[in-house]
Backbone as CSV, one residue per row, in Angstrom:
resi,resn,N_x,N_y,N_z,CA_x,CA_y,CA_z,C_x,C_y,C_z
1,MET,0.837,-1.174,0.000,0.000,0.000,0.000,0.885,1.242,0.000
2,GLU,0.606,2.150,-0.877,1.406,3.369,-1.036,1.405,4.207,0.236
3,PHE,0.286,4.249,0.950,0.212,5.004,2.200,1.301,4.546,3.167
4,ILE,1.445,3.245,3.332,2.420,2.703,4.287,3.837,3.068,3.870
5,ARG,4.138,2.945,2.598,5.479,3.289,2.106,5.791,4.760,2.396
6,LEU,4.867,5.634,2.092,5.084,7.066,2.323,5.166,7.382,3.819
7,PHE,4.268,6.806,4.606,4.263,7.038,6.047,5.595,6.618,6.659
8,ASN,6.060,5.442,6.300,7.302,4.921,6.873,8.533,5.699,6.429
9,ARG,8.416,6.444,5.356,9.522,7.308,4.897,9.429,8.713,5.472
10,GLY,8.415,8.950,6.321,8.248,10.267,6.920,7.569,11.274,6.014
11,LYS,6.952,10.792,4.952,6.223,11.648,4.005,4.757,11.681,4.438
12,PHE,4.505,12.307,5.578,3.194,12.228,6.207,2.111,12.971,5.430
13,PHE,2.426,14.140,4.890,1.417,14.874,4.122,1.008,14.079,2.889
14,GLU,1.993,13.547,2.187,1.711,12.766,0.985,0.905,11.507,1.321
15,ALA,1.254,10.866,2.434,0.514,9.676,2.871,-0.942,10.042,3.161
16,HIS,-1.130,11.147,3.839,-2.473,11.629,4.155,-3.278,11.845,2.879
17,GLU,-2.687,12.476,1.898,-3.387,12.768,0.645,-3.785,11.490,-0.105
18,ILE,-2.900,10.510,-0.124,-3.174,9.244,-0.815,-4.400,8.559,-0.214
19,LEU,-4.448,8.499,1.114,-5.546,7.773,1.760,-6.857,8.533,1.739
20,GLU,-6.785,9.839,1.684,-8.016,10.618,1.743,-8.955,10.297,0.583
21,SER,-8.412,10.118,-0.602,-9.279,9.798,-1.743,-9.925,8.417,-1.569
22,LEU,-9.175,7.460,-1.032,-9.730,6.131,-0.772,-10.801,6.200,0.314
23,TRP,-10.537,6.983,1.352,-11.465,7.131,2.473,-12.825,7.644,1.994
24,LYS,-12.807,8.589,1.080,-14.055,9.166,0.581,-14.928,8.134,-0.135
25,GLU,-14.317,7.091,-0.668,-15.047,6.061,-1.412,-15.402,4.847,-0.557
26,THR,-15.061,4.870,0.718,-15.227,3.718,1.597,-16.365,3.963,2.585
27,ALA,-17.016,2.885,2.988,-18.103,2.984,3.962,-17.875,1.987,5.091
28,GLY,-18.662,2.118,6.135,-18.647,1.154,7.225,-17.418,1.236,8.110
29,PRO,-17.095,0.130,8.787,-15.981,0.107,9.738,-14.633,0.468,9.104
30,GLU,-14.449,0.082,7.857,-13.171,0.399,7.201,-12.979,1.907,7.066
31,ARG,-14.069,2.634,6.891,-13.987,4.094,6.769,-13.418,4.710,8.050
32,ASP,-13.881,4.242,9.217,-13.344,4.732,10.499,-11.856,4.422,10.623
33,PHE,-11.499,3.221,10.234,-10.089,2.807,10.312,-9.219,3.712,9.437
34,LEU,-9.643,3.937,8.205,-8.880,4.800,7.303,-8.808,6.221,7.829
35,LYS,-9.895,6.693,8.411,-9.894,8.044,8.975,-8.864,8.146,10.099
36,GLY,-8.760,7.095,10.919,-7.752,7.088,11.973,-6.343,7.170,11.409
37,LEU,-6.066,6.405,10.358,-4.737,6.465,9.726,-4.463,7.854,9.149
38,ILE,-5.460,8.434,8.508,-5.315,9.776,7.939,-5.007,10.780,9.045
39,GLN,-5.718,10.674,10.145,-5.515,11.622,11.240,-4.146,11.460,11.896
40,ILE,-3.652,10.244,11.965,-2.310,10.055,12.527,-1.259,10.652,11.594
41,ALA,-1.411,10.446,10.306,-0.488,11.079,9.357,-0.552,12.595,9.496
42,ALA,-1.750,13.138,9.638,-1.909,14.587,9.804,-1.293,15.059,11.123
43,ALA,-1.363,14.222,12.166,-0.731,14.578,13.443,0.770,14.756,13.259
44,PHE,1.387,13.885,12.472,2.826,14.014,12.239,3.155,15.204,11.343
45,VAL,2.232,15.590,10.485,2.421,16.830,9.720,2.486,17.999,10.698
46,HIS,1.614,17.997,11.708,1.651,19.047,12.730,2.989,19.054,13.462
47,ILE,3.492,17.878,13.797,4.797,17.801,14.473,5.877,18.405,13.578
48,GLN,5.870,18.049,12.302,6.866,18.578,11.370,6.770,20.092,11.253
49,LYS,5.575,20.637,11.398,5.375,22.088,11.305,5.595,22.798,12.637
50,GLY,5.843,22.032,13.686,6.088,22.637,14.988,4.827,23.004,15.751
51,THR,3.742,22.296,15.482,2.489,22.552,16.209,2.041,21.273,16.931
52,PRO,2.734,20.924,18.023,2.439,19.675,18.719,1.039,19.624,19.329
53,ARG,0.472,20.768,19.658,-0.879,20.763,20.232,-1.883,20.181,19.233
54,GLY,-1.796,20.606,17.991,-2.668,20.062,16.951,-2.444,18.574,16.766
55,ALA,-1.189,18.154,16.893,-0.866,16.728,16.759,-1.536,15.922,17.853
56,ARG,-1.475,16.406,19.079,-2.086,15.674,20.195,-3.605,15.559,20.026
57,GLU,-4.230,16.621,19.554,-5.685,16.580,19.350,-6.058,15.555,18.269
58,LEU,-5.324,15.554,17.162,-5.595,14.582,16.101,-5.343,13.156,16.572
59,PHE,-4.320,12.972,17.401,-4.033,11.643,17.921,-5.198,11.126,18.771
60,LYS,-5.757,12.002,19.606,-6.894,11.589,20.440,-8.061,11.134,19.569
61,THR,-8.341,11.905,18.539,-9.441,11.555,17.648,-9.140,10.258,16.901
62,ALA,-7.919,10.122,16.394,-7.532,8.904,15.677,-7.630,7.685,16.581
63,SER,-7.216,7.829,17.819,-7.287,6.715,18.772,-8.712,6.228,18.926
64,SER,-9.652,7.159,18.975,-11.048,6.754,19.141,-11.541,5.955,17.937
65,HIS,-11.033,6.258,16.757,-11.419,5.486,15.569,-10.841,4.071,15.625
66,PHE,-9.585,3.954,16.045,-8.954,2.637,16.120,-9.571,1.767,17.203
67,LYS,-9.980,2.370,18.294,-10.514,1.599,19.417,-11.863,0.957,19.091
68,LYS,-12.463,1.326,17.993,-13.726,0.724,17.563,-13.507,-0.650,16.937
69,HIS,-12.252,-1.006,16.666,-11.925,-2.238,15.958,-11.017,-3.118,16.796
70,PRO,-11.130,-4.428,16.632,-10.199,-5.320,17.332,-8.796,-5.143,16.759
71,SER,-7.819,-5.471,17.556,-6.438,-5.430,17.072,-5.937,-6.859,16.946
72,PRO,-5.380,-7.245,15.837,-5.121,-6.445,14.638,-6.378,-6.238,13.794
73,TYR,-6.359,-5.172,13.025,-7.432,-4.880,12.086,-6.786,-4.583,10.742
74,LYS,-7.278,-5.244,9.708,-6.706,-5.097,8.349,-5.193,-5.348,8.380
75,ASP,-4.809,-6.341,9.153,-3.402,-6.750,9.290,-2.519,-5.707,9.971
76,VAL,-3.109,-4.723,10.633,-2.338,-3.719,11.371,-2.560,-3.947,12.862
77,ASN,-1.467,-4.097,13.609,-1.558,-4.212,15.060,-1.813,-2.802,15.593
78,THR,-3.085,-2.438,15.678,-3.437,-1.063,16.027,-3.007,-0.702,17.447
79,GLN,-3.060,-1.643,18.382,-2.631,-1.338,19.750,-1.153,-0.959,19.790
80,LYS,-0.320,-1.735,19.140,1.115,-1.451,19.113,1.382,-0.138,18.380
81,PHE,0.710,0.062,17.264,0.902,1.279,16.482,0.515,2.514,17.294
82,LEU,-0.643,2.462,17.972,-1.058,3.602,18.790,-0.066,3.879,19.913
83,ALA,0.473,2.840,20.532,1.452,3.025,21.597,2.713,3.699,21.053
84,GLU,3.162,3.287,19.878,4.343,3.905,19.269,4.076,5.356,18.883
85,VAL,2.907,5.614,18.344,2.554,6.986,17.977,2.501,7.864,19.224
86,GLU,1.889,7.363,20.280,1.793,8.147,21.516,3.179,8.481,22.065
87,ARG,4.097,7.509,22.064,5.474,7.779,22.499,6.118,8.842,21.621
88,SER,5.881,8.745,20.334,6.460,9.705,19.402,5.933,11.109,19.651
89,LEU,4.645,11.227,19.893,4.044,12.544,20.088,4.439,13.182,21.409
90,THR,4.780,12.367,22.396,5.188,12.924,23.689,6.681,13.223,23.735
91,ALA,7.393,12.937,22.666,8.837,13.174,22.633,9.172,14.624,22.318
92,GLY,8.177,15.478,22.214,8.412,16.909,22.071,9.039,17.345,20.766
93,GLY,8.702,16.730,19.680,9.229,17.154,18.387,10.433,16.353,17.945
94,ASN,11.123,15.721,18.876,12.260,14.864,18.525,11.783,13.422,18.504
95,PHE,10.698,13.206,17.777,10.081,11.896,17.812,10.914,10.853,17.083
96,PRO,10.940,9.644,17.639,11.640,8.578,16.942,10.871,8.177,15.687
97,ARG,11.557,7.642,14.739,10.920,7.166,13.502,10.094,5.943,13.844
98,ILE,8.831,5.957,13.507,8.001,4.782,13.745,7.659,4.165,12.412
99,LYS,7.304,2.925,12.455,6.939,2.202,11.239,5.540,1.635,11.397
100,LEU,4.776,1.775,10.361,3.470,1.129,10.295,3.712,-0.236,9.706
101,GLU,3.490,-1.264,10.507,3.765,-2.632,10.067,2.472,-3.369,9.783
102,VAL,2.490,-4.128,8.715,1.354,-4.997,8.376,1.880,-6.398,8.211
103,LYS,0.972,-7.363,8.373,1.360,-8.776,8.202,1.691,-9.057,6.777
């Protein structure tokens, strides 16, 4: 998936844009899941721009979307991913590189 490749390379804005078009065409539980991924990518865009407050707000919203689904969902260990994202967002802008892993 192109989103994962871009996300893992730190191209968060581009990853967000790729998934947004797919999200608009999706319905049901998958739509919530995609929205969560989009919001996490957008949270990292905020970090890159130096606006961590916006990142934290998007993370909270994204977390609520992921928590609606069992982990793993769509081959993504959402619990592990959310924990890594949360650590990254609390690192104050010097976030470690995280990877979105799928089976």
